[in-house]
C-alpha positions, 0 to 999 in steps of 0.5 A, a space after each residue: 464337169 464339176 471336177 473341171 469346175 473345182 480344178 480350175 478355181 482351186 488351180 491358183 492355190 495349188 500353184 501360185 508360190 505363196 500366201 498373198 494379201 486380200 485384193 485391195 482393189 477390185 477387178 476382173 481378169 482372164 485367168 490362164 492356166 498354162 496346162 489347160 491352155 496348152 490343151 486348147 482351153 479357154 481362159 477362166 474369167 475371174 472377178 474380185 470384189 470386196 471380200 469375195 471372188 468369182 470364177 467362170 469356167 468355160 468348158 467344151 460341149 462335153 464339159 460344160 461350163 460353171 461358176 464358183 463364188 467365193 465369200 472370204 468373210 464367212 469362208 464359204 463357197 458355192 458352185 453354180 452348175 450350167 443346168 441352173 442348179 447350185 451346191 453349197 460346198 463345205 469350207 473344209 474342202 477349201 481349208 485343205 487347199 489353203 484357199 482361205 488361208 491363201 487370201 489372208 491379209 499380208 504385205 505383198 512387199 514381204 511375201 515370204 513372211 506369209 508364204 512360210 506360215 503356211 503349213 505345207 511350206 514350213 521348212 521351205 525357202 523363200 527370197 525376194 528376186 525383185 521388181 519385174 513388169 508382167 503384162 504391163 503390170 508392176 509386180 515383185 517376183 518371189 522364188 522359193 521351195 515348199 516343205 518338199 523342196 519343190 521350186 515355185 515363183 510368183 509375181 505379186 501385183 504391187 497395186 492389186 496385192 494379188 499374183 498375176 503369175 506363178 510357176 510351180 513343179 506341176 505348171 503355172 498361169 497368169 492373169 491377163 486383160 486386167 480390168 480395174 473397177 468396181 464389180 456388180 454385187 450380182 456377181 457374187 450372188 446366187 441367181 434367184 432362178 437356180 435350185 440347190 442341189 441335194 448333196 446327199 449322195 451327190 444326187 441332182 434332186 432339188 430341195 
């Protein structure tokens, strides 16, 4: 279950074509992983507040659901488990996946500059394709390759300064049903009735 939660929350960083600007407009949306969607999985709900993001993963009866809270101001993240426990995860896990670097401030009209700065993309290529409409949103499309020569494409929402569609070697995804507006602060906080999980040995002993 934990693996599924983390896979869904990290999927955007693994397949989206480049580094993007931290969203300037708060919003919520359905995060559709095309690979999981073909397997009959439900979309993941994503919420973006100021310097914070939340993924709500809906699993089946075997996998369960869960949430991941990201704080980009202090580069921390927490996993909320369906059994009312939570885990504080090391920032190094996200650094390896490029999560915090992925959301560094940049210019969506010049995403190539950010893309080519990422270590995994050095020596790759990037070019702007042009303006396209995705799910009713105005976007700028980019195409390119990473350092391994693997192709990718992404569509950046000019207003949200966030990718709303992406394609890569291993799959792709998109944001649907985007709703702009301020997000409740409680979404990005650990609920009071949750107990911290002992990370030593990954056991479920509360502190």
